[in-house]
Backbone as JSON, one array per atom type, in Angstrom:
{
  "sequence": "MSENASLSGSIDQIDLDFVEREATPRLLMKLSIQLYLAGLSLSNTVSVLEIFGVKRARSTIHNWVHKADLQPEDDRSPDHVAVDETVIQLNDEQYWLYAAVDSQTNKLLHTKLRPTTTKVLAHSFLAELSEKHDVDDAVFLVDGSHSLQDACHRHGFDFRYAKHGNRNAVERVFREVKRRTVCFSNCFSHAEAETADNWLRSFSFAWNQLI",
  "N": [[-45.39, 16.71, -39.91], [-43.1, 19.11, -41.28], [-44.27, 22.07, -43.1], [-42.77, 22.48, -45.38], [-41.23, 19.84, -45.53], [-43.71, 18.48, -46.27], [-43.88, 19.86, -49.05], [-41.53, 19.51, -50.14], [-41.78, 16.66, -50.21], [-44.31, 16.33, -51.89], [-43.21, 17.43, -54.4], [-41.8, 15.49, -55.2], [-43.18, 13.17, -55.56], [-44.18, 14.04, -58.01], [-44.43, 13.0, -61.31], [-42.78, 13.02, -64.4], [-42.69, 11.82, -66.63], [-43.75, 12.3, -68.92], [-42.35, 13.74, -70.12], [-40.58, 14.68, -72.84], [-38.78, 16.3, -74.68], [-36.27, 18.2, -72.67], [-36.56, 21.11, -72.14], [-36.53, 22.48, -70.1], [-35.49, 22.52, -66.9], [-35.92, 19.28, -65.09], [-36.18, 20.01, -61.65], [-37.39, 22.76, -61.64], [-39.65, 22.53, -63.74], [-40.85, 20.38, -62.05], [-41.01, 22.45, -59.53], [-42.8, 24.48, -60.64], [-45.11, 23.32, -61.04], [-45.98, 22.48, -58.84], [-45.88, 25.11, -57.24], [-48.18, 26.33, -58.58], [-50.55, 24.68, -58.2], [-50.28, 25.0, -55.61], [-51.52, 27.62, -55.14], [-50.68, 29.69, -56.41], [-50.71, 31.98, -58.86], [-50.94, 31.34, -62.65], [-49.58, 33.24, -63.94], [-47.88, 34.82, -61.93], [-46.38, 32.21, -61.19], [-44.8, 32.03, -63.83], [-43.29, 34.5, -63.35], [-41.68, 33.41, -61.22], [-40.45, 31.48, -62.62], [-38.89, 32.99, -64.31], [-37.33, 34.33, -62.49], [-34.8, 32.17, -62.11], [-33.74, 32.21, -64.38], [-35.81, 31.24, -66.49], [-37.65, 31.4, -69.21], [-40.98, 30.97, -69.82], [-44.28, 30.5, -71.19], [-47.18, 31.12, -69.81], [-49.3, 28.96, -70.95], [-47.21, 26.81, -71.02], [-46.73, 26.09, -68.7], [-49.46, 25.66, -67.92], [-50.02, 23.32, -69.43], [-48.17, 21.55, -68.34], [-48.87, 20.78, -65.83], [-51.16, 19.83, -66.93], [-50.27, 17.79, -68.11], [-49.02, 15.54, -66.36], [-50.62, 14.46, -64.96], [-51.76, 14.19, -62.01], [-52.77, 12.43, -58.89], [-54.86, 12.18, -55.98], [-54.18, 9.83, -53.81], [-54.49, 6.63, -53.17], [-56.17, 3.76, -51.76], [-57.05, 4.54, -49.03], [-58.39, 4.61, -45.42], [-61.06, 5.45, -44.25], [-62.71, 6.77, -41.31], [-64.99, 8.73, -41.21], [-66.44, 10.04, -43.7], [-67.28, 12.68, -45.46], [-69.47, 13.67, -47.73], [-70.55, 15.65, -50.77], [-72.4, 17.76, -52.89], [-71.92, 20.49, -55.45], [-72.46, 23.37, -57.64], [-70.66, 23.48, -60.3], [-69.57, 26.24, -62.85], [-68.83, 25.96, -66.36], [-67.63, 27.37, -68.72], [-70.46, 28.5, -70.31], [-71.7, 26.73, -69.43], [-73.61, 24.44, -66.84], [-72.09, 22.65, -64.34], [-71.54, 19.56, -62.31], [-69.96, 19.38, -59.05], [-68.42, 16.62, -57.31], [-67.79, 15.55, -54.28], [-65.51, 13.7, -52.02], [-64.79, 13.47, -48.75], [-61.97, 13.04, -46.38], [-63.24, 13.28, -43.04], [-61.82, 13.64, -40.74], [-59.1, 13.73, -41.18], [-59.21, 15.81, -43.17], [-58.69, 15.35, -45.82], [-58.73, 15.04, -49.45], [-60.65, 12.63, -51.23], [-62.19, 11.82, -53.22], [-62.56, 13.18, -56.35], [-65.41, 14.43, -58.54], [-66.61, 15.74, -62.05], [-69.76, 16.37, -63.59], [-72.22, 16.35, -65.77], [-74.57, 17.0, -64.96], [-77.07, 16.07, -62.16], [-77.81, 13.43, -60.85], [-79.49, 10.53, -59.47], [-78.7, 7.95, -60.49], [-76.13, 8.56, -61.03], [-74.68, 10.03, -58.81], [-74.66, 7.67, -57.76], [-73.0, 6.22, -58.81], [-70.84, 7.48, -58.59], [-70.26, 7.13, -55.76], [-69.52, 4.4, -56.51], [-67.09, 4.82, -57.44], [-65.42, 5.54, -55.31], [-65.6, 3.52, -53.56], [-64.17, 1.69, -54.85], [-61.69, 3.03, -54.82], [-61.26, 3.61, -52.13], [-60.9, 1.94, -48.97], [-64.0, 1.8, -47.63], [-65.87, 0.83, -46.56], [-66.65, 0.46, -43.73], [-67.01, 3.02, -43.18], [-68.61, 5.84, -41.77], [-70.42, 7.91, -43.5], [-71.25, 11.12, -44.17], [-73.83, 13.16, -44.87], [-75.19, 15.75, -46.61], [-78.91, 17.74, -47.35], [-78.92, 16.0, -49.73], [-80.79, 14.29, -51.7], [-80.24, 12.92, -53.77], [-77.61, 11.51, -52.48], [-78.29, 10.74, -50.43], [-80.03, 8.3, -51.28], [-77.9, 7.16, -53.0], [-75.68, 5.82, -51.17], [-78.04, 4.43, -49.52], [-78.4, 2.81, -51.23], [-76.12, 1.15, -51.43], [-75.5, 0.32, -49.42], [-74.32, 1.64, -47.32], [-73.3, 3.2, -43.88], [-74.88, 6.03, -42.98], [-75.24, 9.33, -42.41], [-77.32, 12.09, -41.5], [-76.13, 15.53, -41.75], [-75.11, 18.57, -41.3], [-73.24, 20.59, -40.17], [-70.41, 20.56, -38.13], [-68.56, 17.73, -38.56], [-68.82, 17.79, -41.2], [-68.24, 20.16, -42.3], [-65.95, 19.79, -43.46], [-65.73, 18.81, -45.93], [-66.95, 20.97, -47.29], [-65.0, 23.17, -46.53], [-62.96, 22.29, -48.82], [-64.85, 22.83, -51.3], [-65.24, 25.57, -50.99], [-62.23, 26.34, -50.79], [-61.75, 25.32, -54.27], [-63.69, 27.01, -55.42], [-62.43, 29.91, -54.63], [-60.03, 29.32, -56.04], [-60.69, 29.71, -58.73], [-61.7, 31.67, -61.45], [-61.79, 35.05, -61.13], [-62.76, 35.05, -58.35], [-65.4, 33.52, -58.52], [-67.55, 30.81, -59.25], [-66.27, 29.49, -61.52], [-64.81, 27.64, -64.61], [-63.17, 29.09, -67.38], [-62.77, 29.07, -70.67], [-62.54, 26.07, -71.11], [-62.35, 22.94, -71.3], [-64.62, 20.11, -70.07], [-63.35, 17.67, -69.73], [-60.65, 18.58, -69.26], [-60.87, 20.96, -66.97], [-61.71, 18.41, -64.97], [-59.46, 17.15, -64.98], [-57.81, 19.21, -63.65], [-58.81, 19.76, -61.62], [-58.58, 16.83, -60.27], [-55.74, 17.15, -59.82], [-55.67, 19.61, -58.21], [-56.82, 17.94, -56.02], [-54.61, 16.19, -54.95], [-52.88, 18.1, -55.0], [-53.88, 19.47, -52.37], [-54.06, 17.58, -50.45], [-51.31, 17.25, -50.11], [-50.44, 19.57, -48.56], [-52.31, 20.1, -46.74]],
  "CA": [[-44.57, 17.4, -40.79], [-43.46, 20.48, -41.31], [-45.18, 22.54, -44.29], [-41.52, 22.31, -46.32], [-41.19, 18.61, -45.7], [-44.74, 18.45, -47.18], [-43.89, 20.33, -50.2], [-40.85, 18.4, -50.51], [-42.62, 15.14, -50.42], [-45.21, 16.18, -53.16], [-42.33, 17.57, -55.6], [-40.79, 14.12, -55.26], [-44.25, 12.63, -56.18], [-44.96, 14.33, -59.54], [-44.01, 11.81, -62.18], [-42.31, 14.06, -65.32], [-42.19, 10.44, -67.42], [-44.5, 12.85, -70.05], [-41.9, 15.06, -71.06], [-40.44, 14.25, -74.36], [-37.61, 17.39, -74.86], [-35.85, 18.55, -71.63], [-35.73, 22.56, -72.44], [-36.52, 23.49, -68.71], [-34.91, 21.54, -66.03], [-36.99, 18.96, -64.51], [-36.75, 20.49, -60.63], [-38.38, 23.9, -61.96], [-40.88, 21.79, -63.93], [-41.69, 20.35, -60.71], [-41.63, 23.18, -58.77], [-43.52, 25.34, -61.4], [-46.35, 22.77, -60.8], [-46.52, 22.62, -57.39], [-46.64, 26.69, -57.11], [-49.54, 26.76, -59.46], [-51.34, 24.02, -57.1], [-50.49, 25.32, -54.15], [-52.31, 28.44, -55.04], [-50.23, 30.53, -57.39], [-51.54, 32.12, -60.35], [-49.84, 30.88, -63.66], [-48.52, 34.67, -64.13], [-46.96, 34.69, -60.87], [-45.37, 31.08, -61.16], [-43.91, 32.44, -65.01], [-42.3, 35.36, -62.71], [-41.03, 32.32, -60.42], [-39.14, 30.56, -63.29], [-37.74, 34.15, -64.71], [-36.06, 34.32, -61.35], [-33.9, 31.51, -62.09], [-33.33, 32.65, -65.73], [-36.12, 30.45, -67.71], [-38.65, 31.85, -69.38], [-41.86, 30.01, -70.13], [-45.46, 30.83, -71.18], [-48.54, 30.06, -68.92], [-50.09, 28.06, -71.55], [-46.88, 26.0, -71.21], [-46.98, 25.48, -67.55], [-50.54, 24.75, -67.42], [-49.71, 21.69, -69.84], [-47.45, 20.92, -67.62], [-49.91, 20.51, -64.94], [-52.54, 18.94, -67.43], [-50.06, 15.99, -68.86], [-48.64, 15.31, -65.46], [-51.88, 13.52, -64.75], [-51.67, 13.8, -60.48], [-53.86, 11.67, -58.62], [-54.5, 11.57, -54.81], [-53.48, 8.45, -53.19], [-55.76, 5.56, -53.24], [-56.41, 2.74, -50.38], [-57.34, 5.06, -47.44], [-59.36, 3.42, -44.71], [-61.49, 6.66, -43.56], [-63.85, 6.17, -40.32], [-65.99, 9.27, -41.13], [-66.67, 10.62, -45.0], [-68.06, 13.85, -45.65], [-69.71, 13.76, -49.11], [-71.37, 16.74, -51.21], [-72.0, 18.02, -54.31], [-72.15, 21.47, -55.61], [-72.71, 23.7, -58.59], [-69.5, 24.64, -60.99], [-69.68, 26.88, -64.09], [-67.72, 25.43, -66.98], [-67.67, 28.38, -69.46], [-71.56, 28.79, -70.33], [-72.74, 25.18, -68.89], [-73.28, 23.99, -65.49], [-71.84, 21.22, -64.37], [-71.93, 19.41, -60.81], [-68.71, 18.59, -58.78], [-68.86, 15.46, -56.28], [-66.38, 15.55, -53.84], [-65.88, 13.18, -50.42], [-63.39, 13.9, -48.24], [-61.82, 12.13, -44.85], [-63.38, 14.34, -42.42], [-60.53, 13.68, -39.84], [-58.05, 14.03, -41.42], [-59.57, 16.87, -44.31], [-57.89, 14.78, -47.28], [-59.38, 14.48, -50.2], [-60.66, 11.17, -51.29], [-62.24, 11.75, -54.92], [-63.85, 13.98, -56.91], [-65.89, 13.74, -60.09], [-67.57, 16.63, -62.3], [-70.64, 15.7, -63.91], [-72.77, 17.33, -66.47], [-75.74, 17.01, -64.2], [-76.75, 15.43, -60.76], [-79.18, 12.13, -60.47], [-79.13, 9.11, -58.53], [-77.63, 7.19, -60.87], [-74.56, 9.27, -61.2], [-74.6, 9.61, -57.3], [-74.67, 6.02, -56.9], [-71.46, 5.83, -59.51], [-69.4, 8.43, -57.73], [-69.8, 6.61, -54.51], [-69.13, 2.98, -56.78], [-65.72, 5.03, -57.88], [-64.88, 5.84, -54.15], [-65.51, 2.42, -53.16], [-62.9, 1.25, -55.75], [-60.18, 3.46, -54.61], [-60.73, 3.54, -50.89], [-61.83, 0.68, -48.26], [-65.35, 2.76, -46.83], [-67.23, -0.15, -46.12], [-66.79, 0.46, -42.32], [-67.1, 4.54, -42.83], [-69.88, 6.51, -41.84], [-70.78, 8.86, -44.78], [-71.86, 12.51, -43.83], [-74.45, 13.86, -45.72], [-76.65, 16.93, -45.99], [-80.08, 17.3, -47.74], [-78.57, 15.6, -51.06], [-81.47, 12.97, -51.97], [-79.43, 11.54, -54.51], [-76.46, 11.17, -52.37], [-78.84, 9.77, -49.5], [-80.42, 6.94, -51.84], [-77.01, 6.42, -53.39], [-75.61, 5.89, -49.51], [-78.62, 3.43, -49.28], [-77.95, 1.73, -51.77], [-74.7, 0.82, -51.54], [-75.44, -0.31, -47.92], [-73.45, 2.43, -46.62], [-74.16, 4.03, -43.09], [-75.07, 7.35, -43.5], [-76.4, 9.71, -41.15], [-77.96, 13.61, -41.86], [-74.76, 16.28, -40.92], [-75.24, 20.02, -41.61], [-72.3, 21.4, -39.66], [-69.48, 19.68, -37.43], [-67.23, 17.2, -39.38], [-69.25, 17.63, -42.7], [-67.62, 21.19, -42.95], [-64.63, 19.25, -44.2], [-66.05, 19.01, -47.61], [-67.19, 22.72, -47.22], [-63.94, 24.02, -46.99], [-62.72, 22.15, -49.97], [-65.66, 23.46, -52.33], [-64.76, 26.88, -50.7], [-60.98, 26.73, -51.8], [-62.16, 25.6, -55.62], [-64.43, 28.54, -55.56], [-61.4, 30.75, -54.64], [-59.22, 29.46, -57.16], [-61.17, 29.92, -60.07], [-61.47, 33.12, -62.39], [-62.45, 36.14, -60.17], [-63.0, 34.01, -57.5], [-66.49, 32.7, -59.13], [-67.5, 29.73, -59.43], [-66.17, 29.46, -62.73], [-63.62, 27.54, -65.51], [-63.38, 29.6, -68.36], [-62.17, 28.58, -71.85], [-62.05, 24.89, -70.69], [-63.54, 21.8, -71.9], [-64.91, 19.12, -69.31], [-62.23, 17.09, -69.37], [-59.53, 20.04, -68.49], [-61.62, 20.86, -65.73], [-61.83, 17.3, -64.35], [-58.15, 16.81, -64.66], [-57.26, 19.85, -62.63], [-59.59, 19.11, -60.36], [-57.67, 15.96, -59.18], [-54.33, 17.63, -59.7], [-55.94, 20.15, -57.39], [-56.86, 17.12, -54.75], [-53.11, 15.93, -54.82], [-52.04, 19.26, -54.15], [-54.49, 19.83, -51.29], [-53.83, 16.36, -49.62], [-49.86, 17.09, -49.37], [-50.25, 20.74, -48.07], [-53.31, 20.64, -45.38]],
  "C": [[-44.67, 18.62, -40.83], [-44.03, 21.14, -42.93], [-43.72, 22.32, -45.41], [-41.4, 20.62, -46.8], [-42.33, 18.39, -46.59], [-44.76, 18.63, -48.46], [-42.89, 19.94, -50.76], [-41.3, 17.35, -51.02], [-43.65, 15.26, -52.03], [-44.65, 16.72, -54.44], [-42.15, 16.23, -56.15], [-42.08, 13.08, -55.92], [-44.94, 13.14, -57.46], [-43.78, 13.69, -60.66], [-44.15, 13.24, -63.66], [-42.23, 12.88, -66.82], [-42.83, 11.22, -69.13], [-43.57, 13.78, -71.25], [-40.81, 14.13, -72.08], [-38.91, 14.87, -74.77], [-37.84, 18.22, -73.7], [-35.48, 20.08, -71.98], [-35.56, 23.16, -71.32], [-35.95, 22.06, -67.83], [-35.84, 21.04, -65.28], [-37.52, 19.46, -62.93], [-37.68, 21.92, -60.92], [-39.29, 23.47, -62.51], [-41.67, 21.55, -62.86], [-42.32, 21.16, -59.74], [-42.59, 24.27, -59.17], [-45.33, 24.61, -60.79], [-47.25, 22.66, -59.5], [-46.93, 23.95, -56.6], [-47.68, 26.7, -57.29], [-50.69, 26.0, -58.46], [-51.67, 24.22, -55.54], [-51.23, 27.02, -53.82], [-51.76, 29.9, -55.7], [-50.49, 30.55, -58.64], [-50.48, 31.73, -61.24], [-48.76, 32.35, -64.1], [-47.55, 34.52, -63.17], [-45.66, 33.33, -61.07], [-44.5, 31.17, -62.27], [-42.79, 33.1, -64.05], [-41.4, 34.66, -61.74], [-39.78, 32.07, -61.25], [-38.36, 31.76, -63.67], [-36.71, 34.21, -63.79], [-34.93, 33.61, -61.61], [-33.57, 31.26, -63.94], [-34.19, 32.05, -66.72], [-37.29, 31.25, -67.81], [-39.59, 30.99, -70.54], [-43.04, 30.53, -70.19], [-46.3, 30.03, -70.75], [-48.97, 28.96, -69.45], [-49.18, 26.52, -71.34], [-46.76, 25.27, -69.66], [-48.23, 24.74, -67.14], [-50.85, 23.56, -68.46], [-49.18, 21.01, -68.98], [-48.28, 20.0, -66.63], [-51.06, 19.43, -65.41], [-51.51, 17.57, -67.48], [-49.55, 15.24, -67.41], [-49.67, 14.36, -64.37], [-51.74, 13.29, -63.06], [-52.89, 13.14, -59.82], [-53.92, 11.83, -56.98], [-54.83, 10.27, -54.63], [-54.88, 7.63, -53.27], [-55.63, 4.76, -51.57], [-56.28, 3.71, -49.02], [-58.41, 4.04, -46.53], [-59.78, 4.21, -43.54], [-62.72, 5.71, -42.54], [-65.07, 7.37, -40.48], [-65.71, 10.06, -42.61], [-67.71, 11.43, -45.29], [-68.48, 14.13, -47.26], [-70.86, 14.98, -49.82], [-71.42, 16.87, -52.31], [-72.19, 19.74, -54.55], [-71.99, 22.02, -56.87], [-71.16, 24.45, -59.43], [-69.62, 25.05, -62.61], [-68.59, 26.43, -64.9], [-68.26, 26.55, -68.26], [-69.15, 28.66, -69.6], [-72.52, 27.64, -69.71], [-72.55, 25.39, -67.32], [-73.29, 22.58, -65.54], [-71.79, 20.85, -62.52], [-70.53, 18.55, -59.97], [-69.15, 17.62, -57.55], [-67.91, 15.71, -55.82], [-66.85, 14.63, -52.33], [-63.99, 13.03, -50.25], [-63.4, 12.94, -46.5], [-62.07, 13.24, -43.75], [-62.64, 14.48, -41.15], [-59.77, 14.13, -40.06], [-58.29, 15.39, -42.81], [-58.97, 16.64, -45.58], [-58.91, 14.34, -48.21], [-59.8, 13.19, -50.67], [-60.94, 10.78, -53.1], [-63.26, 12.9, -55.16], [-64.18, 13.36, -58.41], [-66.65, 14.93, -60.52], [-68.41, 15.53, -63.08], [-71.06, 16.94, -64.48], [-74.35, 17.96, -65.75], [-75.78, 16.14, -62.41], [-78.12, 14.6, -60.9], [-78.31, 11.41, -59.44], [-78.37, 8.4, -59.07], [-76.17, 7.76, -60.93], [-74.05, 9.26, -59.92], [-73.83, 8.35, -56.82], [-73.22, 5.62, -57.79], [-70.49, 6.55, -58.88], [-69.27, 7.59, -56.66], [-69.38, 4.75, -55.07], [-67.31, 3.4, -56.95], [-65.11, 4.86, -56.48], [-64.54, 4.49, -53.7], [-64.13, 1.3, -53.68], [-61.71, 1.83, -55.26], [-60.35, 3.41, -53.26], [-61.6, 2.29, -50.2], [-62.9, 2.02, -47.21], [-66.51, 2.25, -46.41], [-67.57, -0.08, -44.77], [-67.17, 1.91, -42.01], [-68.46, 4.82, -42.91], [-70.13, 7.66, -42.92], [-71.65, 10.2, -43.68], [-72.3, 13.0, -44.95], [-75.66, 15.11, -45.3], [-77.69, 16.56, -46.82], [-80.09, 16.72, -49.15], [-79.62, 14.44, -50.8], [-80.92, 11.8, -52.69], [-78.08, 10.92, -53.76], [-77.09, 9.84, -51.04], [-79.18, 8.2, -50.35], [-78.9, 6.3, -52.04], [-76.47, 5.59, -52.17], [-76.42, 4.12, -49.08], [-78.63, 2.02, -50.15], [-77.02, 0.63, -51.96], [-74.61, 0.05, -49.98], [-74.74, 0.41, -47.02], [-74.1, 3.04, -45.12], [-73.79, 5.11, -42.64], [-75.69, 8.66, -42.1], [-76.11, 11.4, -41.61], [-76.7, 14.61, -41.03], [-75.01, 17.38, -41.85], [-74.14, 21.17, -41.38], [-71.31, 20.17, -38.69], [-68.42, 18.86, -38.58], [-67.57, 17.52, -41.1], [-68.6, 18.89, -43.03], [-66.26, 20.63, -43.6], [-64.38, 19.68, -45.8], [-66.79, 20.09, -47.98], [-65.97, 23.65, -47.62], [-63.2, 23.34, -48.2], [-63.59, 23.18, -51.04], [-65.22, 25.23, -51.88], [-63.23, 27.18, -51.45], [-61.24, 26.19, -53.4], [-62.72, 26.56, -56.15], [-62.91, 29.69, -55.93], [-60.34, 30.45, -55.61], [-59.41, 29.45, -58.23], [-61.55, 31.43, -60.47], [-62.39, 34.3, -61.36], [-62.83, 36.53, -59.13], [-64.72, 33.61, -57.06], [-66.47, 31.56, -59.36], [-67.19, 29.58, -60.92], [-65.07, 28.81, -63.31], [-63.96, 28.37, -66.65], [-62.35, 29.12, -69.47], [-61.66, 27.18, -71.27], [-62.82, 23.98, -70.9], [-63.51, 20.69, -70.26], [-63.87, 18.38, -68.79], [-60.81, 17.6, -68.45], [-59.81, 20.05, -67.31], [-61.44, 19.56, -64.85], [-60.75, 16.99, -63.79], [-57.47, 17.79, -63.52], [-57.67, 19.67, -61.42], [-58.83, 17.9, -59.63], [-56.16, 16.04, -59.24], [-54.33, 18.38, -58.48], [-55.72, 19.21, -55.68], [-55.29, 16.52, -54.63], [-52.51, 16.84, -54.16], [-52.81, 19.52, -52.29], [-54.28, 18.95, -50.18], [-51.99, 16.73, -49.26], [-49.51, 18.53, -48.75], [-51.26, 21.03, -46.75], [-52.36, 19.99, -44.37]]
}
């Protein structure tokens, strides 16, 4: 599939049922959401709208993205799943981002933002993943995270230690998340945990459309 076809398909999947007053053409709203999630800054997305004669604040576009409540597709059956966790700075607090990626297609399967990392939370993350996707026969690729290894064991998942190779799929996701945050650092500024978690789900949707 060409990149243009992927972009078009992504726009078609953006649901605007949340719109109560159509002050902006729906196509331009969808385009704005897609451009921002694809990597354009809010300021540059505003500039694109101005080309079409539409003036909107950055906060308006941010709200469109949040209210669209985009989600990656469910019901995938991956052969290998790379799982990992990394620290995300949310204002002055540290949160942990859990992510699962199909290492063969590089598609994001599930993300979750948690205030800490424990065996219980890792187990909960894999439980949510297994509810969304058929991963019973998948091989899980885990690095040195004892909590994720323990969670795989408790779920009865086949897992193996992997530091490179196919497990790099999840590292690529983390690098892009960090690239998209403020000043190329690993930080969400002036955002609540729920807002950041929602952005990460929207990011997952866009990532899967564009890779």
